[in-house]
N, C-alpha and C positions, 0 to 999 in steps of 0.2 A: 467826387473826383475819382475815388477808388472804383466806383461802379463803371465809370466811363473807361478808365484804364483796363479793367477786367474785359469790358466788351471789345476794346480794340485788340487785346491779346487773343480773345476767342476768335475774332474775325481773321486775325493773321494766321492762327493755327489752322483754321478752316481753309483759307486760301492756299497756304503751303501744302496741306494734305491734298487738296484738289489738283494742284500742279504736279505733285509727286505721283498721284494716282494716274494722271493722264500720261506722264512720261513713262511710267512702268508699263502702260499698255503697249507702247511701241517697242518693238524688238529692234535693238541697235544693230543687229546682225542680219536684218531682213534683206533680201535680194534687191529691192527697189529703193534702197537708201540713196543711191546716186542715179541721176540721169544724165546722158550726154547729148550733145548736138554735133553732127558732122560739120567740119569746117572747111577742110581742103585735103586734096591728095596732091602730092608733088613727086616729080621725078628729078632727083638731084644727081647731076653727072659729077664724077669724081676722077681725079688723076690716079691711074692704075699704080703708078710708082709711089708706094708708101715710103715716107721718110721714117727711118727707124732710129730712134734715139738710143735704144738699148735698155739694158736692165737698170732699174733704179731701185730704191729702197722699198717701193711699193709693187714692182713688177715690171714688165716689158712695156716701154713707152714708144709711141709712134704717132705720126701725123699723116692724115689723108687730106689732100687739097681739094676744095670743091670748086669745080670749073664752070658751073652754070646749071641750067635746068629750067623747069616750068612748074607752075602749080595752078590748080583751078578748084573751085568749090561753089556751093550754091550762091554765095554772095561776094566772092572775090576771085580774081585770077591775075596771073602775071608771070614774071620771070624770076629766077634765082640769080642774083648778081654774082658773077665770078669773083673769087678771092677770099672766100671763107675757108675755114678748116675744121677738121674733125680731130681733136686730140684724144688719143685712145690709150687705155691701160689694159694690158693683158694681165689678169690677176693670177696668182698661184693656183687657184681653184679651178682654172680652165674658163672662167667667165671673162667678159670684157666690159669695161666701162667707156663709153664714149661721151665727149662733151664737144658738140658741134656748135659753132657760132658762125653765122652768115646772114645775109640780107635778102629780103624779098623786095621786088619792085612791082607794084600793082599796075594794072593796065590803065588806071587813072592817074598814075604818076607819084604815088606815095611810096616811100621806103620804110619797111618794117624790119627791125632787127630781130633775130631768132636766136635763142639758145635752146638746144636740144640735148638733154641728158638721158642717155640710153644705157640699159643694161641688157647684155646679151649673154645667155647661158645655154650651153648644149643640153638638149633634152631629147636624145635619140629614142626612137621607138622601133618595134620590130618592123612596122610597115614603112617607117621613114627614118633611117639611121642618121640623116643630116638634119632632123627636126631640131629647132632651137627656139628658145623664149627670147623675144626682142621687143621690149616695151620702153616708153619713154615718158618723161615729163618735159613739157616745152614752156618757155616763157617768151613773151613778145614785148617789144618796145615800139609802139606805133606813135605817130605824131599826135599831139593833143589837138583837138579841133577837126581831125580827119574822120572819115567814115569808119576808120578801124580803131578809134579810141577805146572801144569796148574791149579790145584784146589785151589792153593794159591791166584789166580789172578781173581777170578769170584765171582758173587753172586749167591747163590743157594736157591731154594724154595722147600718146601716139603709138604707132607700130612702125616697124622698119623691116623691109624685105629687100632682097637683091632683085633687080629688074630681070625679066626673063632672059634677056640677051646680055647678061652682065659680063661674060668673057670677051664678047666682041665690042661692046660699048659700055664700059663700067658706069653703073648707075644704081641708086637705091630708090625704092618707093617709100615715101613717108606719108602716112595717113594720120590726120589730126582731128581730135574731138574736143569740144569744150565741155568741161565738167559743169553741169547746172546745179 
């Protein structure tokens, strides 16, 4: 019995050391740790009149209403349903936190709820004094059994930019990637 227990212990030690050795070979900080897949680009139109709540205990609060728009990607396209909003916080450090909630309606008739949490920080450079960091994490709520059910089961990353003609037709461009 002792011999069997000793053999099991030796096998366990060998297996654990093999797993540890293979894990140590992989650099956790390597550049190819994550891969992404492009999902869609949207042009989200917004109401230029921002509702200002004012200073709160966290910073300056405001709301930008979403008035519509469109989105398209390799396997989906459709419209932004008017009526969503972008709840914003102007932080004391000059950065902004956005929490947008709105809905997509695909061309094949499915409604997908979106929550887009964005961090925007000024990062001026000599070449571009208006340069800024604007990145987001998105989550989706798609109907079970729909062709978009896969969106319920992944992490998504995004970017946010003002549309070229923002002053004449206020809109933002949101690009979304699935983290694989």
